[in-house]
N, C-alpha and C positions, 0 to 999 in steps of 0.2 A: 534654565540654561544648563547645557550639559558642562562638565567640568573641562578645563583646559587641558591640553595634552601635556604629559611630562616630557619636556624636551630632552631629558636623558634616557628615554625609552621609546623613541619614535617608531622604531621597527617592530615593537610590541603593539602598536595602537591600531585600531581600525580607522575608517573614515570618519566616524564620529568623535573621535578622540578617546574612545573607551579602550581599556586594557584588554587585549585579546587573551591574556593569560590570567584573567580574574578567577577567583576560586569557584569551582563547581558546586560544591556541597559543603555544608557544615555538620558537625556531629548530630545535631537535632533533625536534620532533613535526610540523612543517609537512609534511616529504616524506610520511610515513605517512599524514597526513590527507588529502592531495590523492590519493594512491593509492587508499585505501579510498573515498573519497567518489566515484570512478569507478564503484564498485560500486552506490552509490545510484542513479547515471544508469542502469547496465546493467539491474537487475532490473525497473526502471518499464516497460522496452520490451515484455517480454511480458505484464506485468499489464494494459497498456493495449492491447496487440494483441487481448486477449481480447475488448475491447469491438466490435472489427471482426469478429472470429471469430463472435460470437454472430449478428450481423446476416449475415454471409456463409454460415454454416452453415443458418441458416433458409431462405437461398435455395437453396443447392447441395444440400442433404439433405431440403429441402421439410418442415420440421418447426416445431412451435409455439414460442413464447417459452419455455415451460416445459422442453421438451426442450433446447432450445438453452442454457438455463441451466446444464446439466450442464457447460458448458464452465467457469464458475467454479466449479462443485461439485468437479470432478475437480482443478482446479487449487489451489483452497485446502485440499483434503483434504490435498495434499502438504505444505503448511504445518504443518497440524495433526499430522500422523503423524511428521514428521521433526524437528520443532522440538526436542523434549525428547531424543531420541538426539544430536542435534547440540549441545545443551548439555553433556552428560555426555562426549562424545567431546572437546569443546574444553577442558573442565575437566582432562582427563587429559593431552591433548597440546597445548593452547594455541590461541589464536585462528586462527594462521596455518593450522592443520589444517582448521578450518571453512571458511576462504577457498578452500582448494585441492579439498576435497571437493565444496562447494558448485559450483564452477565446472566441475568434471567432470561432475556431473550436469546442469547446465545445458547444456554442450555437447552430451552425447548427447541429451537430451530434444529440443533445437532441431533436431538432424541427423535424428531420427526423423520429423520433419515430412514428409520427402521420400519414404520407403516408404510412410508412412500415405496421403500424397496419390495415390500410384500405385496402391495397393491401393482408394482410394475407400472407406475404412473409418472410420467415425465412433469407434467404439470405440478404434481405433488411435491416432487424434488425442487421445482423451481420455486414454490411458495416455501418450503423449508429453508432454502438459500436466502430468500428475501427475509426471513425472520432471523437467521444468522447475521445477516449484513446489518439488519436493524439494530441487533446488539452491538455490533463492532462499531457502527456509527456512533453509538453513545460513549463507548469505550474510548475510541479515537478523539471525539470532541471533547472529552473530559481530560484524558491522559496527556494529550499533546500540551495544552496550554498549563496543566497542572506542572508538568516537569519544567517547562520554560519559566514558569515563575516561581519555581521552588529553589530559588536561591538569588545571586548576583544577577541582575538583568544583563550585565555586560558579558556574561558568559551563557546566555540562554542558548544560543545557536549550538554552542559545543555540548552544553548538557543535554540538549534535545537530540543531537547527533549520537552521543554516547548511549542514551536510553534506545534510541532507534537502532543502535548497533545489534541489539538482542533481537530485533524483528527478523533479521535473515536467518538466525537461528531456528525461529519458528517456520520460516519458509523452507529451510532445508529439511526439518523434521515433517512437514506437511507433504512434501515431494516424496520423500523417503517412504513415508507411511503409504502413500498412494501407489508408488512404484512397486512396493513389497506386497502390500495386502490388497490392493485393488486390481492392479493388472495381473492377469492369470498367466500371461505368457503364451497363451494359446491363440494362434493366428490362422484361421481356416482359409484355405485357397478355394477357388470357385468350385472345384470338383466335390470338395468335402462339404461344402455348403450345399450344393445340389443333392449329395447323398443324405444329409440330415434332414432337408426339406422331404425328400422321397420317403424317409422312414418317420416323418413326422415328429422329429425330436429338435428340430432348428428352433422352435419358439422357446422350448424348455432349456435348450442351450444359452439363448440370449438372456432368459429370465436369471439363470444362474450367474451370468455375467453382471447382470444388474444388482443381485443380492450381495455382490462382493463389496459394495460401497456401504453398507449399512454397519458392519462391526466397527470400523475405525470412527464413525461419528458417534456411536454409542459410548465408546471409550472417551471420546472428546467431550460428550455431554456430562459424563461423570466427573472428569476433570474440572470443568468450569464450574459445576455445582460447588465443589469442595473449595474453589478458589473464591467463590461468592461467599460462603460462609466465613472464610478467613478475612475477608476485607469487611464484612459486616461487624466483625468482632475487633477490629483494628481502629484505633484512633488516629485521626490525620490533624495536620496543623489547623487550628481554628481560623486563622487568616485566609486559607485556600479553600475551606469548606463551608464557611458561613454563607447566609443568604445575602444576597445584594438586591433584593427586590426593592427596598426602599430608595434605592438609586436607579431604578429601571428606566426613568424618564431620560437619563443620560445614555441609555442603551439603544439608542435609535440606529436601525440598520441604514437609513437613509445618511446619517451622518458618517458612517464608515465608508461609503462609497464616495466621499468627498475627499478621501486619503488616496493619492495616486499609488503609492507603494502597496497599498492593500488591495485595490483593484487588480494590479497587475499580478499580484500573488495569486489572486483567485483564478485568473486566466491561466497562469502558469502552471498550477496544482492540476487543473482540468487537463493540460496538455501532458504534463508528466505522468499523472496516473494512467491515462489513456496509453501514452507510450509503454510504461512498464508492464501493464496488464496484457496489452497486445503483443508485446515482445515474448513474455512467458508462456502466454495461452497459445500461441500458434509455434513455439519453438519444438515441441514434440512432432506436430505434423510436418514441420519443415525438415527435420532430421529424417524422419520416415520418408519423405518425399525425394529428398536427394542425396541419401546416402543409403547402403545395406542394412543399417540398423534398424531395429524394430522397436516396440513400445517400451519395453523394459530398458533396453540400452538407451533410447533416447531420453528416458526418464531419469536415468543416472547422469546423462549429461546435463541436463536441467538442473540436477543436484549439484554438479560441479559449478555451474553458472551462478547459482545462489551461494555457493561458498566463496565465489569471487566478490558477489555482492556483500557478503558479510565482512570480508577482509577490507574492502572499500570503505565500509562504515566505520570501523575502528581506524583505519589509516587516515581517514578525512577528519574525524573528531581531533586526532593529533595534529595534522596539519593546520588547522584553523587555529592552533596557538600562535601561528607565523604568518598564515594567509588569510586576507578577509573572506568570509563564507561566500559572499556573491561573486568575488574574482574567482575563487576556486571552482564554483560551480560553472561560471562562463568557460573556463578551461576545459572542464570535463564534458561540456556540451559540444565544445569543438570536436574532442576526441571521439564522441559518441555519433555525432553526424557522419564522420568519416567511417567507423566500425559498421554503422547500419547500412551505409552504402554498400559496403562490402557484401552484406547479406542479400542486398537486392540485386547487385549486379554481377556478383559471383557466386551463385548458388552452386552448393556442393560443400565438401568439407571445409573449404576456405569461409564460405558464408557462414557455416555452422559455428567456426571458433571466433569469426569477428562478432557474431550476434552473441556468443557465450560472453567474450570479454566486455561487451557493452554493460553487462551488469555491474561490473566493477565501477564504471564511471556514472552510472545513474545512481549510486549508492547514496550519495549525500543529498540527492535532490529534494525529496519529500520533506524531510525535517529541516532542511535549510530554508525551502520555500515558506513553510509554516513558520518558522521562527522569524523570518524576515517580513512575513505578512502581518503578524500581530505585534510586531516592534512598535513600543510606544503607545498602544492602544488603551492600557490601563484599565479602566472600567468597562471598556468595550471587549476585553479579551474574549471572554466566553462566547459572545455572540459573534465576534469576528472569527473565532476558532470555528464555530459552527458552519459559517458561510464557507470558509475554505474547505471544510470537510465535505460540505455539499458538492464542491467541485469535483470531488472524486467520481462524480457520474461520468466523467470522462473515460472511466474504466469500463462504463455499460456502452457507451456509444462507439468508441473508436475501434475496439475489437469486432463490433459488428461491421463496421466499415472495412475493415481488414478482411472479414469473412466474405463480404460481398466482392471485394476485388479479387480475392482468390478464387472464388467460384465462378465469377464471371470472366476472368481472364484466364483461368485454369493455370495460374502461376502463384504459387504460395511466396515466392521472392517479392514479387511486386507489391503483395500487401504490406510488406514492410516499408513502403513508401509513407505509410501514415505516422510510424514513429519518427521516420527520418525527418518529416516536416516539423513534428512536435519538438525535436531537440534544436532545431534552428529557432523555433520561436522561444524557448526556454533559454537559450544562449542569449538572445535579443534582451530579455527580460533581465537576466543576470547583470548585463553591463549597464542596462538603464537603471537598476536599482542601485547600484554602485555609484551612479552619477547622481541620483537623488540623495544619497547619504553624503556625497561630496559637497552638494549644494547646502544641505541641511548644515553641515559643519561650518562652511563659510559664513552662513547667515549667522550661526550662534556666536561667531567670532567678531562679528562687524557690530 
């Protein structure tokens, strides 16, 4: 039974009677926290380089939005297929195995961008993205529950939000790298394209645009390899890296799905990741379609959006000292429903700025849903975290739905109906989870 609330500090208590200002870290857990938080920065880079790749591949491979959307489809399939195996491997060998395997996949996939660019083969790129995402799946499956369990359980949501606050710095880095080093700034008109075709130089021009993606990924591969070596040489708390194979009979997935708060978290994470990926993936095409700005300027606007996302993460981690995470997320969902509606119904600069601002309010959703989903799972945390990471497949499917709507309707704005509906659902989840916690509190006191 949870401890009774302190009547002298009701304002600081959540719906379960737990102190919202419980300590985040101890001296012993500070170094592991800093090292693993680096991974939150790392995996955001390829996630957001995808937003640049979509626009670049539409140009260099001359393809539709739906075809270019296969970038996100291939990427998030890696999350879907590898998350559960990652959970089982870590249950047997500990969290550290997840970190090392994940970084190995990541390093290999990023390196493969070089031969893919030389071969000028879109399918090769998709395979490399799948491998990178497989690594990210291990990293996220390990890092999120590791951070959540790295201290007082009452501060798990705040601690995870703080670690995830460094994720937007990686997002910003990824978009800036793509905007500066991948986008050439060369946009040919129809007459120039016809001239190059006539002189038989158009294919060479397109290949040169494809080659621009290779160098950033080679640098990223080298960085991840160095980080792999550092983590291999670092010792983590035994309680969080030890095998739990002897208790595997208690880790049944079927048992997890008898927990309503967990099931709702899986569905909410599916909706959230799809909304986030879709919003950012089609932001640059939205800007190019409805404003005079071109790729580079649109890339910088996306960077501003990610800055807003980062500010939202840090501010939300602070606000959770005073406001319950689920309540705060519900309020943010209401704001985002209105903002995305602005992008749908008022395309142009007004829609651009409302979609940009929506990044601020989506900022707390992933870590909060994750922390609330594994709340109270105990021995189930690794497997439960794996299933929640599998729900990231929403990032593969929902952008494809957006691409289909955009291509079939001829309206980039209407595609944003997909994240609009997603935020409504996440808002319903937020307030429902709050109600579940209140009921649990009432039962614990009865």
